[in-house]
ROLUM-106418 format. One record per residue (C-alpha): residue number from 1; residue in three letters; x, y, z. Coordinates in steps of 0.5 Angstrom, whole numbers. Layout:
# residues N
 seq type    c1    c2    c3
 NUM  ALA     X     Y     Z
...
//
This chain:
# residues 317
 seq type    c1    c2    c3
   1  MET    -8   -51   -50
   2  GLN   -11   -47   -45
   3  GLN   -15   -51   -40
   4  LYS   -22   -49   -40
   5  GLY   -24   -44   -35
   6  ALA   -17   -42   -33
   7  ILE   -16   -34   -32
   8  GLN   -12   -31   -38
   9  ILE    -6   -26   -36
  10  ILE    -5   -20   -40
  11  GLU     2   -19   -41
  12  TRP     6   -13   -42
  13  GLU     7   -14   -50
  14  ASP     0   -15   -51
  15  LEU    -2    -7   -48
  16  ASP    -2    -1   -52
  17  LYS     2     3   -47
  18  ARG    -1    10   -48
  19  LYS    -8     8   -46
  20  PHE    -5     4   -40
  21  TYR    -1    10   -37
  22  SER    -6    15   -38
  23  LEU   -12    11   -35
  24  GLY    -7     8   -30
  25  VAL    -6    15   -26
  26  PHE   -13    16   -25
  27  MET   -14     9   -23
  28  THR    -8    10   -18
  29  LEU   -11    16   -15
  30  THR   -18    14   -14
  31  THR   -16     8   -10
  32  ARG   -11    12    -6
  33  ALA   -16    17    -4
  34  THR   -21    11    -2
  35  VAL   -17     7     2
  36  TYR   -13    13     6
  37  PRO   -17    13    12
  38  ALA   -15     6    14
  39  SER    -8     7    13
  40  LEU    -8    13    17
  41  ILE   -12     9    23
  42  ARG    -7     3    22
  43  THR    -1     8    23
  44  ARG    -4    11    29
  45  LEU    -6     4    32
  46  GLN     1     1    31
  47  VAL     5     7    34
  48  GLN     1     8    40
  49  LYS     4     4    46
  50  GLY    -1    -1    48
  51  LYS    -8     1    48
  52  THR    -7     8    51
  53  LEU   -11    12    45
  54  TYR   -15     7    41
  55  SER   -18     0    43
  56  GLY   -18    -2    36
  57  THR   -20     0    29
  58  PHE   -27     2    30
  59  ASP   -26     6    36
  60  ALA   -20     9    33
  61  PHE   -25    11    27
  62  CYS   -30    14    31
  63  LYS   -25    18    36
  64  ILE   -22    21    30
  65  LEU   -28    23    26
  66  ARG   -31    26    33
  67  ALA   -25    30    35
  68  GLU   -22    32    28
  69  GLY   -28    31    23
  70  VAL   -27    28    16
  71  ARG   -21    32    15
  72  GLY   -17    28    21
  73  LEU   -18    22    17
  74  TYR   -14    25    11
  75  ARG    -8    28    14
  76  GLY    -2    28    10
  77  PHE    -6    26     4
  78  MET    -4    31    -1
  79  VAL     3    29     1
  80  ASN     1    22     0
  81  THR    -1    23    -7
  82  PHE     6    24   -10
  83  THR     6    16    -9
  84  LEU     3    16   -16
  85  ILE    10    17   -19
  86  SER    12    10   -15
  87  GLY     5     7   -17
  88  GLN     7     8   -24
  89  ALA    14     6   -23
  90  TYR    11    -1   -19
  91  ILE     7    -3   -25
  92  THR    12    -2   -30
  93  THR    17    -5   -26
  94  TYR    13   -11   -25
  95  GLU    11   -12   -32
  96  LEU    18   -11   -35
  97  VAL    21   -16   -30
  98  ARG    15   -21   -31
  99  LYS    17   -21   -39
 100  TYR    24   -21   -37
 101  VAL    24   -27   -33
 102  SER    19   -31   -38
 103  GLN    25   -32   -42
 104  TYR    28   -36   -37
 105  SER    22   -40   -33
 106  PRO    15   -41   -36
 107  SER    12   -42   -29
 108  ASN     7   -36   -27
 109  THR     9   -37   -20
 110  VAL    17   -36   -21
 111  LYS    15   -30   -25
 112  SER    10   -27   -20
 113  VAL    15   -27   -14
 114  VAL    21   -24   -18
 115  ALA    17   -19   -21
 116  GLY    13   -17   -15
 117  GLY    19   -17   -11
 118  ALA    23   -12   -16
 119  ALA    17    -8   -17
 120  SER    17    -7    -9
 121  LEU    24    -5    -9
 122  VAL    24     0   -14
 123  ALA    17     3   -11
 124  GLN    19     3    -4
 125  THR    26     7    -6
 126  ILE    21    13    -9
 127  THR    16    12    -3
 128  VAL    19    12     3
 129  PRO    21    19     4
 130  ILE    14    21     2
 131  ASP    11    16     7
 132  VAL    16    19    13
 133  VAL    13    26    12
 134  SER     6    23    11
 135  GLN     6    19    17
 136  HIS     8    25    21
 137  LEU     2    29    19
 138  MET    -2    23    20
 139  MET     0    23    27
 140  GLN    -2    30    28
 141  GLY    -9    31    32
 142  GLN   -10    26    37
 143  GLY    -3    22    36
 144  GLU     1    28    36
 145  HIS     4    27    42
 146  LEU     7    20    39
 147  THR    11    24    34
 148  ARG    18    28    34
 149  PHE    16    33    29
 150  LYS    10    38    30
 151  PRO     8    43    25
 152  LYS     8    51    28
 153  PRO     2    53    30
 154  LYS    -2    57    26
 155  MET    -9    60    26
 156  MET   -15    56    23
 157  LEU   -18    61    18
 158  ALA   -22    58    12
 159  THR   -18    63     7
 160  THR   -11    60     9
 161  LYS   -13    52     9
 162  ARG    -9    51     3
 163  ARG    -3    55     6
 164  LEU    -4    51    12
 165  THR    -4    44     9
 166  PHE     3    46     5
 167  GLY     5    50    11
 168  GLN     5    44    16
 169  THR     8    39    10
 170  ARG    14    44    10
 171  ASP    15    45    17
 172  ILE    15    37    18
 173  THR    20    37    12
 174  VAL    25    42    15
 175  GLN    25    39    22
 176  ILE    26    32    19
 177  PHE    32    35    15
 178  ALA    35    39    21
 179  ALA    34    33    26
 180  ASP    37    28    22
 181  GLY    39    30    15
 182  PHE    38    27     8
 183  LYS    38    20    11
 184  GLY    32    22    16
 185  PHE    28    22    10
 186  TYR    30    14     9
 187  ARG    29    12    16
 188  GLY    26     6    16
 189  TYR    28     4     9
 190  VAL    31    -3    11
 191  ALA    24    -4    15
 192  SER    20    -2     9
 193  LEU    24    -7     4
 194  LEU    23   -12     9
 195  THR    16   -11    10
 196  TYR    14    -9     3
 197  ILE    18   -14    -2
 198  PRO    16   -20     2
 199  ASN     9   -17     2
 200  SER     9   -16    -6
 201  ALA    13   -22    -8
 202  LEU     7   -26    -4
 203  TRP     1   -22    -6
 204  TRP     2   -24   -14
 205  PRO     3   -31   -14
 206  PHE    -3   -32    -8
 207  TYR    -7   -28   -13
 208  HIS    -6   -32   -19
 209  PHE    -7   -38   -15
 210  TYR   -13   -36   -12
 211  ALA   -16   -34   -18
 212  GLU   -14   -40   -22
 213  GLN   -17   -45   -17
 214  LEU   -24   -40   -16
 215  SER   -24   -41   -24
 216  PHE   -24   -48   -24
 217  LEU   -30   -48   -18
 218  ALA   -34   -43   -21
 219  PRO   -39   -44   -26
 220  SER   -36   -43   -33
 221  GLU   -41   -37   -35
 222  CYS   -38   -33   -29
 223  PRO   -34   -27   -31
 224  HIS   -27   -28   -29
 225  LEU   -27   -21   -27
 226  ILE   -31   -23   -21
 227  LEU   -27   -29   -19
 228  GLN   -21   -24   -19
 229  ALA   -24   -19   -15
 230  VAL   -25   -25   -10
 231  ALA   -18   -27   -11
 232  GLY   -15   -20    -9
 233  PRO   -17   -20    -2
 234  MET   -16   -27    -1
 235  ALA    -9   -26    -3
 236  ALA    -8   -19     1
 237  ALA   -10   -22     7
 238  THR    -5   -28     7
 239  ALA     0   -23     5
 240  SER    -1   -18    10
 241  THR    -2   -23    16
 242  ILE     5   -26    14
 243  THR     8   -19    14
 244  ASN     5   -15    19
 245  PRO    10   -16    25
 246  MET    15   -13    20
 247  ASP    10    -7    18
 248  VAL     9    -6    26
 249  VAL    17    -5    26
 250  ARG    17    -1    20
 251  ALA    12     4    23
 252  ARG    15     5    30
 253  VAL    22     6    26
 254  GLN    19    12    22
 255  VAL    15    15    27
 256  GLU    19    15    33
 257  GLY    26    16    30
 258  ARG    29     9    32
 259  SER    35     7    28
 260  SER    36    -1    29
 261  VAL    30    -5    26
 262  ILE    33   -11    30
 263  GLU    33    -7    37
 264  THR    26    -4    35
 265  PHE    24   -11    34
 266  LYS    27   -14    41
 267  GLN    24    -7    45
 268  LEU    17    -8    42
 269  LEU    17   -16    44
 270  ALA    20   -14    51
 271  GLU    15    -8    53
 272  GLU     8   -11    50
 273  GLY     9   -18    48
 274  VAL     9   -22    42
 275  TRP     2   -20    41
 276  VAL     5   -13    39
 277  MET     6   -16    32
 278  THR    -1   -17    31
 279  LYS    -3    -9    32
 280  GLY    -6    -6    26
 281  LEU    -7   -12    23
 282  SER   -15   -12    23
 283  ALA   -14    -5    20
 284  ARG    -9    -7    15
 285  ILE   -14   -13    13
 286  ILE   -20    -8    13
 287  SER   -16    -3     9
 288  SER   -13    -8     4
 289  THR   -20   -12     2
 290  PRO   -23    -6    -1
 291  THR   -16    -4    -4
 292  SER   -15   -11    -7
 293  VAL   -22   -11   -10
 294  LEU   -21    -4   -13
 295  ILE   -14    -5   -15
 296  VAL   -15   -12   -18
 297  VAL   -22    -9   -22
 298  GLY   -18    -3   -24
 299  TYR   -12    -6   -26
 300  GLU   -15   -12   -30
 301  THR   -20    -7   -33
 302  LEU   -15    -2   -35
 303  LYS   -11    -8   -38
 304  ARG   -17   -10   -42
 305  LEU   -18    -3   -44
 306  SER   -11    -2   -46
 307  LEU   -11    -9   -50
 308  ARG    -8    -8   -57
 309  ALA   -14    -7   -62
 310  GLU   -12   -13   -66
 311  LEU   -12   -18   -60
 312  VAL   -19   -16   -57
 313  GLU   -23   -21   -61
 314  THR   -18   -27   -59
 315  ARG   -19   -26   -51
 316  HIS   -25   -30   -47
 317  TRP   -27   -26   -40
//
């Protein structure tokens, strides 16, 4: 029997898959558009040497907005929307692996760790090439001197804005392939796996743990969705803090064209000291907080809306 106040988890077999996927695409796109500026700021902070360009997250936001306008905060966003594919792959892998692991272990923590790690592995295999291109686009403008590849200069005419956006993407893509071949699109792949697999594997069990603890502390009439919305950022902050050092290394490897994760790590420590591993952490937590709230509220709402009709009356939220 389920404990009073415990959070009920909607499992894969409880879902109407048609509703789940059709609503999921909209949810993912909305979330990415909301948090993209913070991701761009985080990338610029991590790639700059010391504090040569920005002194922190708020300073970066103000300078980019002043010098490049709102469009500057969305450099590379059109390319990044292709990660919708990886988003759907992530969700599907997580739920299917969770279902598979449940045959061998009833532990929610075990299911969350294994499924979260596996989902990230699949998603990063799809995402890394998109990230490599979009990160170089993120660095254009004030940060263009920090990246190896730059789009060819074009006249900024209002009638050619769409052509300009996709023209920059094409230029960067061609330059990456010419310089590094196909493997250039997977530069930083190992660093990404070392960052995002642990991050994902940590986020899910921490999320369920915090939600469960909050459910026991909160009044019985408190909606579970509110508790989950609070648990999401708490889990994100925990996982981000633990994995941020590898995220800094990943950004340097991808943008600066480095080849060795270990050598990059050693050089960063030698040049900027141990505090380099905290670079972009505040931006990462700031971006992960609304991201986690949106993801949790969106994902849990999505699962409730996608719940098979015959199960709706059996659940208490």
